[in-house]
N, C-alpha and C positions, 0 to 999 in steps of 0.2 A: 761064199761071198766077200769074208774078211779075207781069205787068201789071196783072192783077186784084187782085194783093194791094197793089199801089201806088195803085191809084184807091181801094180801100177805104181804105187808111191816110191818104192825102191828104183824101178827103171833099170834093174839089173837086166832084164832080158831084151831091153830095147838097145842099149849100148855097152858093149862089154867095157869091162875095166882098163883095158888097154888102148882104147879107141883112140886113134890119132887121125885128125883130119888130112884128107888129101886136098891137092890143087882141084881146083873147078875142071872140068872135062872141055875140051874145044866145043864139042854140041852146047854145053850150059852156055859157055863165054859168047859163042855165035847168038844165043836165043837172047842172053842180056844185052847184047849191043841192040839188038831191035827193040828190048823193052825201054832202052835209054833214050830212044828217039823221042821228039816231042810229039810228033803225030801220031805214034802210036799210044802214048799217055794221055792225049788229047781224046782220041777217039775211045778209050777205055773209059774214061771219067764220063763221056757223053752218054755212052751205052749204061754206066752206071747209074748215072742220073736219070736216065730213062725208065730203067728197072726201079728206081725208088719211087719215082713219080707215080708208075703205074700201081705199084703196091700200095701207095698212099692213096690212091683214087679207090682202091679195091677195098681197103680198111674203112674208109669214109661211107662207102656204098654200104658195105656190111653193117657198120655202125648204125646207120640211117635206117636200115630195116630193121633192126634189133629194137630200135629205141622210139621209131616214130610211131606217134600213136593212131595217126592218121591213115597209114598205111594197111 
């Protein structure tokens, strides 16, 4: 376990010492241009908000059944 933690902490096997970043690929830039649109950001925020509200409702229901003395 200690050896694994040392490997993770040094990150020597993740990035070589001579790592040089490269220019983004055209596919990445094409995807990024879609991400930058307001419509995409708005739709993603709405989706995330919906998921958060659903999780919140599930947590409240779980909490109610675990703590309700009448149920």
